[in-house]
C-alpha atoms as one frame of an Amber mdcrd trajectory, in Angstrom:
protein
  22.598  -8.015  23.102  24.144  -6.156  20.220  22.452  -8.006  17.912  18.743
  -7.594  19.296  19.928  -3.406  19.171  20.797  -3.639  15.473  17.744  -5.795
  14.524  15.761  -2.394  16.773  17.840   0.031  15.036  16.721  -1.974  11.379
  12.904  -2.062  12.267  12.955   1.708  13.825  14.452   2.650  10.058  12.179
   0.620   8.663   9.359   2.703   9.855  11.298   6.008   8.863  11.680   4.674
   5.173   7.483   4.324   5.461   6.660   7.163   6.777   8.731   8.867   3.807
   7.132   6.613   1.688   3.570   7.923   2.502   4.508  11.442   2.434   5.334
  10.637  -1.318   2.838   8.268  -2.716   0.489   9.535  -0.054  -1.158   5.744
  -0.643  -2.530   3.927   2.335  -2.449   0.772   1.233   1.195   1.599   0.897
   1.614   2.704   4.590  -0.125  -0.610   5.488   2.487  -3.186   3.940   5.046
  -1.034   5.406   3.635  -1.034   8.879   2.600  -4.965   8.638   6.519  -5.554
   6.912   8.411  -5.321  10.932   6.249  -7.749  11.905   6.692 -10.936   9.588
  10.653  -9.472   9.817  10.543 -10.325  13.500   9.036 -13.829  13.115
């Protein structure tokens, strides 16, 4: 239970990091990469 919650926090922080990166670079390619990252981290 704790491990799942911790993993969820990691994914959430990933999204926040991707939003910050998008704001700085304003690059669609970077956002696309960061949005896909949680998909292959869950597998």
